[in-house]
C-alpha positions as CSV (number, residue, x, y, z in Angstrom):
1,M,33.0,-7.6,20.8
2,K,30.3,-5.1,20.7
3,N,28.1,-6.1,18.0
4,K,25.9,-9.2,18.8
5,K,26.1,-10.0,15.1
6,S,29.7,-10.9,15.5
7,I,29.2,-13.1,18.5
8,L,26.3,-14.8,16.8
9,L,28.3,-15.3,13.6
10,I,31.1,-17.0,15.9
11,V,28.6,-19.0,17.8
12,G,26.9,-20.1,14.7
13,L,30.0,-21.3,13.1
14,S,31.1,-23.1,16.3
15,L,27.8,-25.0,16.2
16,G,28.2,-25.8,12.4
17,V,31.8,-27.0,13.3
18,A,30.6,-29.4,15.9
19,L,27.7,-30.5,14.0
20,M,30.1,-31.4,11.1
21,H,32.5,-33.1,13.5
22,F,29.7,-35.5,14.8
23,I,28.1,-36.2,11.4
24,I,31.4,-36.8,9.5
25,G,32.8,-39.1,12.3
26,P,35.4,-41.7,11.8
27,D,33.4,-43.6,9.2
28,Y,33.0,-41.1,6.8
29,S,33.1,-42.5,3.2
30,G,31.8,-39.8,1.0
31,I,33.3,-37.1,-1.5
32,F,36.9,-36.1,-0.7
33,E,37.2,-39.0,1.8
34,N,41.0,-38.6,2.5
35,F,40.8,-34.8,2.9
36,V,37.6,-34.9,4.9
37,R,38.9,-37.7,7.3
38,G,42.5,-36.4,7.4
39,Y,42.4,-32.8,7.1
40,L,39.3,-31.0,7.4
41,I,38.9,-30.9,11.2
42,D,42.7,-29.8,11.2
43,L,41.5,-26.8,9.3
44,I,38.1,-25.9,10.9
45,L,39.0,-26.4,14.6
46,P,41.8,-23.8,14.7
47,L,39.6,-21.5,12.7
48,N,37.0,-22.0,15.3
49,L,39.3,-21.9,18.2
50,Y,40.9,-18.5,16.9
51,L,37.4,-16.9,16.7
52,L,36.1,-18.1,20.1
53,L,39.2,-16.7,21.6
54,Q,38.5,-13.4,20.1
55,I,35.1,-13.1,22.1
56,S,36.9,-13.3,25.3
57,L,40.2,-11.7,24.7
58,R,38.5,-8.6,23.2
59,K,36.6,-7.9,26.6
60,K,40.3,-7.2,28.1
61,I,42.9,-6.2,25.4
62,S,42.9,-4.4,22.2
63,I,41.9,-5.8,18.8
64,G,45.4,-6.1,17.4
65,K,46.8,-7.8,20.6
66,S,43.8,-10.2,20.8
67,R,44.4,-11.3,17.2
68,M,48.3,-11.9,17.7
69,I,47.5,-13.9,21.0
70,G,44.6,-15.7,19.5
71,A,46.8,-16.7,16.5
72,F,49.6,-17.7,18.5
73,F,47.9,-19.6,21.2
74,T,46.0,-21.4,18.5
75,F,48.9,-22.5,16.6
76,S,51.1,-23.4,19.5
77,F,48.2,-25.5,20.8
78,G,48.1,-27.4,17.4
79,I,52.0,-27.7,17.5
80,I,52.0,-29.2,21.1
81,V,49.0,-31.8,20.0
82,E,51.2,-33.0,16.9
83,I,54.5,-33.1,19.0
84,L,52.6,-35.2,21.5
85,Q,51.3,-37.4,18.8
86,L,54.8,-37.8,17.4
87,L,56.0,-39.0,20.8
88,K,53.2,-41.5,20.7
89,I,51.1,-39.7,23.4
90,K,47.4,-40.0,22.7
91,F,46.0,-36.6,22.8
92,L,43.2,-35.2,20.4
93,G,44.5,-37.9,17.8
94,T,46.9,-40.6,17.5
95,T,48.8,-39.9,14.2
96,Y,51.5,-37.5,13.7
97,D,51.4,-35.8,10.3
98,P,53.3,-32.7,9.3
99,L,50.6,-31.5,6.9
100,D,48.3,-31.2,9.9
101,I,50.6,-28.3,11.0
102,V,49.8,-26.8,7.7
103,M,46.1,-27.1,8.1
104,Y,46.2,-25.7,11.5
105,G,48.2,-22.5,10.1
106,T,45.6,-22.5,7.3
107,G,42.7,-22.5,9.6
108,I,44.1,-19.6,11.5
109,I,44.7,-17.5,8.3
110,L,40.9,-18.3,7.5
111,G,40.0,-17.2,10.9
112,L,42.0,-13.9,10.5
113,L,40.2,-13.5,7.2
114,V,36.9,-13.8,8.6
115,D,38.0,-11.4,11.6
116,Y,39.4,-8.8,9.2
117,T,36.4,-8.9,6.8
118,I,33.0,-10.0,8.4
119,I,33.8,-9.3,11.8
120,D,35.4,-5.8,11.3
121,K,32.3,-5.0,9.1
122,F,29.9,-5.8,12.0
123,E,31.9,-4.1,14.6
124,N,32.4,-1.1,12.4
125,Q,28.6,-0.7,11.9
126,H,28.1,-1.0,15.5
127,N,30.6,1.8,16.1
128,K,28.8,4.1,13.6
129,L,25.5,3.5,15.0
130,Q,26.7,4.8,18.4
């Protein structure tokens, strides 16, 4: 990534995700409690992981390849987590839920959307200035 705005956006989102994770915690009992406690983290963590991978991958490979590798790695990691939970192995959670896999996919799609819209816009602005 050549535009510092892209990196700042991703780091800012990462800090927001981390903060949200700590604020919500396991005792959250506010609005949309079931969704927030059960699925929100499964949605925003893959989005975050995909975007963080883009920062490092794009230093070594093309944008297209980095998008494919980032999406594949992130989704594969989520699937492995769910398989381990299905096998009753405690790793980043304890309860297998097939809807978590849907949330992982949705999070990656949202990450791709941010990448194709906002990040591309920042990167294109940077390229025009040079």
